[in-house]
VOSE-188998 format. One line per field, with one value per residue: residue number from 1; residue in one letter; x, y, z of N, C-alpha, C in turn. Coordinates in nm, 3 decimals. Each point is the difference from the previous one (the first is absolute). Layout:
mivex: c(NUM;...);
kevo: c(A;...);
nX: c(X;...);
nY: c(Y;...);
nZ: c(Z;...);
caX: c(X;...);
caY: c(Y;...);
caZ: c(Z;...);
cX: c(X;...);
cY: c(Y;...);
cZ: c(Z;...);
END
This chain:
mivex: c(1;2;3;4;5;6;7;8;9;10;11;12;13;14;15;16;17;18;19;20;21;22;23;24;25;26;27;28;29;30;31;32;33;34;35;36;37;38;39;40;41;42;43;44;45;46;47;48;49;50;51;52;53;54;55;56;57;58;59;60;61;62;63;64;65;66;67;68;69;70;71;72;73;74;75;76;77;78;79;80;81;82;83;84;85;86;87;88;89;90;91;92;93;94;95;96;97;98;99;100;101;102;103;104;105;106;107;108;109;110;111;112;113;114;115;116;117;118;119;120;121;122;123;124;125;126;127;128;129;130;131;132;133;134;135;136;137;138;139;140;141;142;143;144;145;146;147;148;149;150;151;152;153;154;155;156;157;158;159;160;161;162;163;164;165;166;167;168;169;170);
kevo: c(M;D;G;P;V;V;R;P;A;V;V;D;D;V;G;A;L;R;D;I;E;E;A;A;G;E;P;F;R;T;L;G;M;D;L;V;A;D;D;D;P;P;P;A;E;V;L;R;E;F;V;E;A;G;R;A;W;I;V;A;T;D;G;D;V;V;A;Y;L;L;T;E;I;V;D;G;C;A;H;V;E;Q;V;T;V;H;P;R;Y;A;H;R;R;L;G;R;S;L;V;E;H;L;A;G;W;A;R;S;R;G;L;P;A;L;T;L;T;T;Y;R;D;V;P;W;N;G;P;Y;Y;E;S;L;G;F;H;W;L;S;D;D;E;I;T;A;G;L;R;A;L;R;E;Q;E;A;R;R;G;L;D;R;W;P;R;G;C;M;R;R;E;L);
nX: c(12.461;-0.079;-0.108;-0.024;-0.041;-0.104;-0.054;-0.127;-0.019;0.034;-0.103;0.063;-0.006;-0.113;0.046;0.037;-0.120;-0.048;0.072;-0.037;-0.122;0.014;0.059;-0.094;-0.052;0.087;0.010;-0.125;0.050;0.065;-0.128;0.005;-0.052;0.031;-0.084;0.059;0.123;-0.059;-0.047;-0.106;0.035;-0.062;-0.112;0.018;-0.105;0.065;0.116;-0.066;-0.058;0.121;0.052;-0.100;0.025;0.113;0.034;0.066;0.125;0.075;0.125;0.028;0.100;0.037;-0.126;0.079;-0.107;0.041;-0.116;-0.075;-0.117;-0.063;-0.119;-0.048;-0.127;0.064;-0.118;-0.029;0.100;0.101;-0.030;0.128;-0.067;0.072;0.125;0.042;0.129;0.025;0.058;0.001;-0.116;0.042;-0.032;-0.108;-0.060;-0.009;0.022;0.092;0.039;-0.015;0.059;0.089;0.004;0.001;0.092;0.050;-0.009;0.046;0.093;0.015;-0.012;0.074;0.087;-0.018;0.022;0.125;-0.035;0.057;0.023;0.092;0.117;0.005;0.069;-0.072;0.130;-0.041;-0.041;-0.022;0.131;-0.017;-0.115;0.071;0.097;-0.115;0.011;0.005;-0.101;0.052;-0.106;-0.047;-0.016;-0.011;0.102;0.010;-0.037;-0.129;0.012;0.086;-0.083;-0.097;0.072;0.026;-0.129;-0.023;0.087;-0.057;-0.117;0.065;0.016;-0.041;-0.070;0.068;-0.008;0.053;-0.131;-0.040;-0.077;0.006;0.020;-0.034;-0.007;-0.106);
nY: c(6.887;-0.042;-0.013;-0.117;-0.050;0.043;-0.113;0.017;-0.108;-0.081;-0.060;0.054;0.079;-0.067;-0.055;0.121;0.036;-0.109;0.029;0.127;-0.038;-0.089;0.087;0.083;-0.120;-0.013;0.133;-0.040;-0.080;0.113;0.022;-0.114;0.081;-0.130;-0.001;0.114;-0.047;-0.104;0.111;-0.057;0.054;0.117;-0.069;-0.035;-0.080;-0.020;-0.018;-0.076;-0.048;0.001;-0.056;-0.082;-0.006;0.008;-0.113;0.007;0.020;0.036;-0.044;0.054;-0.083;0.077;0.033;-0.031;-0.065;0.090;0.065;-0.030;0.060;-0.067;0.056;-0.001;0.019;0.028;-0.009;0.028;-0.087;0.056;-0.127;0.001;-0.059;0.057;0.012;-0.026;-0.008;-0.024;-0.102;-0.025;0.054;-0.070;0.082;0.008;-0.012;-0.119;-0.070;0.089;-0.007;-0.131;0.000;0.084;-0.080;-0.105;0.066;0.035;-0.125;-0.038;0.095;-0.033;-0.104;0.087;-0.097;-0.032;-0.125;-0.046;-0.127;-0.087;-0.125;-0.026;-0.050;-0.010;-0.113;-0.033;0.021;-0.080;-0.022;-0.037;-0.018;-0.065;-0.056;-0.021;-0.032;-0.059;0.010;-0.132;-0.023;-0.072;-0.077;0.057;-0.101;0.104;0.022;-0.131;0.039;-0.013;0.078;0.079;-0.006;0.014;0.096;0.046;-0.020;0.052;0.096;0.007;-0.011;0.088;0.018;0.119;-0.037;-0.086;0.118;0.091;0.021;0.100;0.096;0.067;0.129;0.067;0.100;0.041);
nZ: c(14.037;-0.096;0.080;0.054;-0.113;0.071;-0.041;-0.038;0.071;-0.097;-0.056;-0.103;0.109;0.004;-0.108;-0.035;0.044;-0.056;-0.107;0.011;0.029;-0.095;-0.080;0.039;-0.012;-0.096;0.011;0.013;-0.093;-0.031;0.032;-0.070;-0.090;-0.008;0.102;0.029;-0.009;0.059;0.057;-0.053;-0.118;0.009;-0.004;-0.127;0.035;0.115;-0.061;-0.087;0.109;0.057;-0.109;-0.016;0.131;-0.068;0.062;-0.116;0.044;-0.101;0.012;-0.117;-0.028;-0.100;0.023;0.105;0.042;0.094;0.014;0.107;0.001;0.098;-0.014;0.123;0.013;0.112;0.055;-0.127;0.002;-0.068;-0.012;0.033;-0.096;-0.094;0.036;-0.123;0.027;-0.126;0.064;-0.129;0.038;0.104;0.097;-0.078;0.118;-0.057;0.110;0.032;-0.125;0.012;0.119;-0.049;-0.105;0.080;0.069;-0.118;-0.040;0.119;-0.001;-0.128;0.076;0.067;-0.026;0.127;-0.045;0.007;-0.023;0.082;-0.031;0.094;-0.034;0.132;-0.009;-0.106;-0.028;-0.100;0.122;0.127;0.014;-0.113;0.040;0.111;-0.086;-0.035;0.131;-0.008;0.085;0.099;-0.021;0.109;0.085;0.083;-0.082;0.009;-0.120;-0.012;-0.106;0.067;0.102;-0.090;-0.057;0.122;0.021;-0.121;0.029;0.119;-0.063;-0.074;0.131;-0.043;0.106;-0.072;-0.062;0.082;0.003;-0.073;0.045;-0.113;0.028;-0.110;0.081;-0.067);
caX: c(-0.040;-0.139;-0.024;-0.065;-0.133;-0.104;-0.117;-0.098;0.024;-0.097;-0.014;0.120;0.105;-0.029;0.104;0.121;-0.024;0.020;0.144;0.065;-0.034;0.076;0.141;0.013;-0.006;0.129;0.080;-0.049;0.073;0.121;-0.043;-0.061;-0.145;-0.031;-0.145;-0.030;0.065;-0.071;-0.140;-0.033;-0.048;-0.145;-0.047;-0.018;-0.135;-0.002;0.074;-0.084;-0.103;0.061;0.027;-0.127;-0.061;0.082;0.069;0.132;0.094;0.130;0.115;0.069;0.133;0.036;-0.111;-0.030;-0.064;0.096;-0.057;-0.143;-0.076;-0.143;-0.067;-0.141;-0.052;-0.028;-0.043;0.005;0.138;0.066;0.081;0.102;-0.017;0.130;0.095;0.110;0.103;0.088;0.127;0.105;-0.024;-0.009;0.080;-0.009;-0.113;-0.119;-0.109;-0.035;-0.075;-0.134;-0.074;-0.033;-0.107;-0.123;-0.038;-0.067;-0.127;-0.088;-0.036;-0.094;-0.129;-0.039;0.028;0.081;0.126;0.041;0.025;0.058;0.047;0.133;0.090;0.060;0.146;0.065;0.046;-0.071;-0.141;-0.029;0.089;-0.010;-0.123;0.018;0.074;-0.094;-0.097;-0.100;0.026;-0.065;-0.124;-0.017;-0.115;-0.128;-0.015;-0.024;-0.140;-0.062;0.048;0.139;-0.002;-0.042;0.115;0.100;-0.049;0.025;0.144;0.032;-0.045;0.095;0.127;0.095;0.032;0.116;0.094;-0.078;-0.067;-0.085;-0.069;0.060;-0.086;0.063;-0.102;0.015);
caY: c(-0.129;-0.032;-0.125;-0.106;0.031;-0.091;0.002;-0.105;-0.133;-0.049;-0.146;-0.064;0.002;-0.096;-0.103;0.062;0.021;-0.131;-0.028;0.089;-0.050;-0.122;0.037;0.079;-0.087;-0.066;0.058;-0.043;-0.122;0.038;0.026;-0.122;0.013;-0.077;0.000;0.121;-0.015;-0.101;0.040;0.022;0.134;0.003;-0.055;0.097;0.059;0.101;0.116;0.064;0.078;0.127;0.079;0.045;0.094;0.121;0.003;-0.061;0.085;-0.063;0.075;-0.076;0.048;-0.056;-0.077;-0.112;0.033;-0.038;0.024;0.025;0.024;-0.026;0.060;-0.023;0.096;-0.071;0.093;0.137;0.040;-0.073;-0.104;-0.059;-0.145;-0.056;0.080;-0.093;0.040;-0.111;0.019;0.060;0.144;0.053;0.117;0.104;0.084;-0.037;-0.020;0.132;0.068;-0.059;0.041;0.143;0.006;-0.040;0.109;0.100;-0.059;0.000;0.139;0.049;-0.062;0.041;-0.103;0.063;-0.066;-0.126;-0.103;-0.124;-0.097;-0.040;-0.056;0.106;0.003;-0.020;0.135;0.060;0.007;0.098;0.117;0.074;0.078;0.110;0.105;0.064;0.076;-0.084;-0.032;-0.122;0.018;-0.081;-0.090;0.071;0.084;-0.085;0.005;-0.130;-0.055;-0.042;-0.118;-0.113;-0.034;-0.066;-0.136;-0.079;-0.024;-0.100;-0.131;-0.042;-0.032;0.111;0.053;-0.068;0.109;0.115;0.084;0.101;0.094;0.133;0.104;0.128;0.104;0.082);
caZ: c(-0.057;0.027;0.071;-0.078;-0.052;0.045;-0.088;0.035;-0.057;-0.098;0.008;-0.054;0.102;0.107;0.007;0.058;0.144;0.065;-0.005;0.097;0.133;0.023;0.019;0.122;0.117;0.026;0.109;0.131;0.037;0.074;0.137;0.051;-0.018;-0.121;-0.023;-0.076;-0.131;-0.078;-0.018;-0.141;-0.033;-0.017;-0.127;-0.108;0.003;0.107;-0.050;-0.103;0.069;0.043;-0.120;-0.058;0.093;0.005;0.129;-0.018;-0.072;-0.025;-0.050;-0.105;-0.037;-0.131;-0.050;0.088;0.126;0.102;0.132;-0.006;0.123;-0.002;0.114;0.033;0.097;0.125;0.105;-0.050;-0.029;-0.108;0.061;-0.086;0.000;-0.037;-0.078;-0.023;-0.096;-0.037;0.072;-0.085;-0.010;0.136;0.038;-0.103;0.042;-0.077;0.096;0.051;-0.106;-0.005;0.120;-0.015;-0.100;0.069;0.090;-0.083;-0.042;0.117;0.031;-0.101;0.031;0.134;0.100;0.104;0.034;-0.060;0.101;-0.049;0.099;-0.043;0.101;0.081;0.008;-0.129;-0.035;-0.114;0.038;0.104;0.005;-0.126;0.000;0.095;-0.071;-0.092;0.078;0.066;0.141;0.047;0.074;0.121;-0.014;0.007;-0.119;-0.118;-0.040;-0.025;-0.127;0.017;0.087;-0.084;-0.085;0.085;0.029;-0.122;-0.007;0.103;-0.050;-0.105;0.064;-0.010;0.132;0.058;0.023;0.047;-0.099;0.057;-0.089;-0.006;-0.057;-0.034;-0.019;-0.119);
cX: c(-0.144;-0.010;-0.065;-0.140;-0.096;-0.116;-0.099;0.039;-0.109;0.000;0.124;0.116;-0.013;0.107;0.127;-0.017;0.024;0.150;0.076;-0.024;0.080;0.147;0.020;-0.011;0.136;0.083;-0.049;0.071;0.123;-0.031;-0.063;-0.152;-0.043;-0.149;-0.041;0.058;-0.077;-0.147;-0.026;-0.041;-0.153;-0.040;-0.023;-0.138;-0.009;0.072;-0.080;-0.110;0.054;0.022;-0.130;-0.073;0.080;0.075;0.134;0.086;0.132;0.106;0.066;0.135;0.038;-0.108;-0.040;-0.066;0.091;-0.052;-0.149;-0.058;-0.147;-0.062;-0.145;-0.045;-0.041;-0.031;0.018;0.138;0.051;0.097;0.097;-0.013;0.134;0.081;0.125;0.091;0.084;0.135;0.113;-0.011;-0.016;0.091;0.003;-0.121;-0.128;-0.120;-0.048;-0.083;-0.143;-0.083;-0.039;-0.109;-0.134;-0.047;-0.073;-0.137;-0.101;-0.044;-0.105;-0.140;-0.048;0.022;0.100;0.138;0.027;0.020;0.067;0.024;0.134;0.078;0.072;0.151;0.073;0.040;-0.076;-0.152;-0.016;0.091;-0.006;-0.125;0.004;0.073;-0.088;-0.111;-0.111;0.039;-0.078;-0.125;0.002;-0.124;-0.133;-0.022;-0.034;-0.150;-0.052;0.051;0.144;0.008;-0.037;0.115;0.107;-0.041;0.021;0.148;0.042;-0.041;0.094;0.138;0.101;0.039;0.111;0.110;-0.082;-0.053;-0.083;-0.064;0.067;-0.097;0.087;-0.111;0.030;-0.044);
cY: c(-0.028;-0.133;-0.102;0.043;-0.109;0.013;-0.106;-0.131;-0.031;-0.152;-0.072;-0.003;-0.113;-0.109;0.054;0.022;-0.130;-0.035;0.084;-0.054;-0.125;0.032;0.072;-0.085;-0.057;0.064;-0.041;-0.127;0.034;0.028;-0.123;0.000;-0.071;-0.004;0.121;-0.012;-0.094;0.033;0.029;0.145;-0.002;-0.061;0.112;0.066;0.109;0.127;0.075;0.085;0.133;0.092;0.059;0.101;0.131;0.015;-0.074;0.094;-0.071;0.105;-0.091;0.067;-0.071;-0.094;-0.118;0.051;-0.052;0.022;0.026;0.025;-0.029;0.066;-0.044;0.118;-0.082;0.104;0.146;0.053;-0.079;-0.098;-0.057;-0.151;-0.067;0.108;-0.085;0.054;-0.123;0.023;0.059;0.151;0.064;0.122;0.108;0.091;-0.031;-0.023;0.132;0.076;-0.053;0.043;0.147;0.020;-0.036;0.110;0.110;-0.048;0.007;0.141;0.051;-0.057;0.034;-0.104;0.055;-0.059;-0.119;-0.097;-0.119;-0.093;-0.052;-0.063;0.113;0.012;-0.023;0.139;0.067;-0.001;0.109;0.121;0.085;0.088;0.113;0.115;0.074;0.073;-0.081;-0.017;-0.126;0.035;-0.088;-0.087;0.075;0.096;-0.081;-0.005;-0.140;-0.064;-0.048;-0.124;-0.125;-0.043;-0.073;-0.143;-0.091;-0.034;-0.108;-0.139;-0.054;-0.033;0.112;0.059;-0.078;0.101;0.123;0.087;0.105;0.085;0.137;0.096;0.123;0.101;0.079;0.141);
cZ: c(0.039;0.072;-0.091;-0.044;0.044;-0.098;0.047;-0.066;-0.101;0.008;-0.053;0.099;0.102;0.012;0.063;0.150;0.076;0.004;0.104;0.141;0.034;0.028;0.132;0.126;0.038;0.111;0.140;0.047;0.084;0.147;0.064;-0.013;-0.128;-0.030;-0.084;-0.141;-0.090;-0.024;-0.148;-0.023;-0.012;-0.135;-0.103;0.007;0.104;-0.047;-0.107;0.064;0.048;-0.119;-0.054;0.089;0.009;0.130;-0.005;-0.085;-0.012;-0.029;-0.102;-0.027;-0.128;-0.051;0.087;0.129;0.111;0.143;-0.015;0.139;-0.027;0.121;0.009;0.084;0.122;0.107;-0.042;-0.031;-0.120;0.065;-0.104;0.012;-0.031;-0.069;-0.010;-0.109;-0.030;0.068;-0.084;-0.007;0.138;0.016;-0.108;0.024;-0.077;0.093;0.056;-0.104;-0.009;0.120;-0.010;-0.104;0.065;0.094;-0.077;-0.045;0.115;0.037;-0.097;0.021;0.142;0.107;0.103;0.022;-0.091;0.116;-0.068;0.117;-0.051;0.114;0.071;-0.020;-0.132;-0.053;-0.114;0.024;0.106;0.003;-0.128;-0.001;0.102;-0.068;-0.100;0.075;0.064;0.146;0.037;0.078;0.125;-0.020;0.001;-0.117;-0.125;-0.028;-0.034;-0.129;0.008;0.089;-0.080;-0.092;0.080;0.034;-0.121;-0.011;0.101;-0.046;-0.107;0.059;0.002;0.135;0.070;0.032;0.037;-0.116;0.072;-0.107;0.010;-0.069;-0.028;-0.027;-0.127;0.031);
END
């Protein structure tokens, strides 16, 4: 059986990306993380910038966009800015397919690693990324760009729950 098909996002996908992000916040409520669940999806203009820069990919099923990934270059690495799967499509390896696609994209550009910031204890965050080959960075391994991202997250109140930085060597 073939895996999910990943394709570059197009501007017409932006509304679906926002809808996916909103739906994906709901499971955080079951963990008492209402602040995360209530966080607004990225503005359409921000998503359009990722799309137009060629740094956004989606998975579609039956013509509907059901998962997406956004990346930035942070400290010379492909940083997973966001990877989100609509909860109705969870457990189908869609997030894994997107991360593997990003790994290929990064390798083709000579980038040494993938990085991300995430919640340590949320099952579909830290433990999930460990299963994809990421490891937690110690404080002295956190690069300047990742440190700046963590500071932004703290200002948004996201540090109410344990977070950290992860890296996967390519």
